[in-house]
C-alpha positions in Angstrom: -13.5 113.3 61.1 -17.5 112.3 59.8 -18.6 114.3 56.7 -22.6 113.7 55.7 -24.0 115.0 52.6 -27.3 116.8 52.7 -29.6 116.5 49.9 -29.9 120.2 49.0 -26.0 120.0 49.1 -25.8 116.9 46.2 -28.7 118.7 44.2 -26.2 122.0 43.6 -23.2 120.2 43.4 -25.2 118.8 40.4 -25.8 121.8 39.3 -21.9 123.1 39.1 -20.4 121.8 35.3 -17.2 122.9 36.4 -15.1 120.1 36.2 -11.7 122.1 38.1 -14.3 122.8 40.8 -15.3 119.7 41.5 -11.8 118.7 41.7 -11.3 121.1 44.3 -13.9 119.9 46.1 -12.9 116.8 46.4 -10.3 118.1 47.5 -11.7 119.9 50.4 -13.7 116.8 51.7 -10.9 114.5 51.4 -9.1 117.2 54.1 -12.3 117.5 56.2 -12.3 113.7 55.9 -8.7 113.4 57.0 -8.9 116.2 60.1 -9.2 115.0 63.9 -10.7 118.5 64.1 -11.9 121.6 62.3 -9.1 123.7 63.3 -6.5 121.5 61.2 -8.2 122.7 57.8 -7.2 126.1 57.5 -9.4 126.7 54.3 -12.1 127.0 57.6 -14.2 130.1 59.1 -16.9 130.4 61.1 -19.9 132.6 60.0 -20.4 135.6 62.3 -23.4 135.5 64.9 -24.0 132.0 64.3 -22.9 129.0 67.1 -22.2 125.8 64.5 -22.3 126.9 61.0 -18.9 127.4 59.0 -17.7 128.0 55.2 -15.0 127.4 52.9 -13.8 129.4 50.3 -13.6 127.7 47.0 -12.6 130.9 44.3 -15.8 132.5 43.7 -18.0 129.7 45.2 -18.8 128.8 48.9 -19.3 125.5 50.8 -20.9 125.8 53.8 -21.8 123.2 56.4 -22.7 122.3 60.1 -20.6 121.4 62.7 -23.0 118.7 64.8 -20.3 117.3 67.5 -16.4 117.8 67.8 -16.1 114.9 65.1 -19.4 115.3 62.7 -20.0 117.9 60.7 -23.2 117.9 57.9 -22.0 119.5 54.2 -25.1 121.8 53.4 -24.5 123.9 50.2 -22.1 124.8 47.9 -23.3 127.9 45.5 -21.4 131.2 44.2 -20.5 133.8 46.5 -23.0 136.0 45.8 -25.8 134.0 46.0 -24.8 131.5 49.4 -25.7 134.2 52.3 -29.2 134.6 51.0 -29.9 130.5 51.2 -27.5 129.8 54.0 -28.0 129.3 57.1 
């Protein structure tokens, strides 16, 4: 699968100081790149009420992304679970 990064995703990622969380995020991104379709990654769940928006739960953080095609996604945001739904989608 093709994984692209939005500028805002990289900005949010730079704000996170927890090294363990960075390793978990890298692992999730690797799983997404290796998967043929989104259903291959068990951590992915669809956002209710939206056609192409999904999230992945990583502890107290959520990674939000948009599915562009069956083989391409764009990572949009990584944020605390309390704040993500104010900013995404």
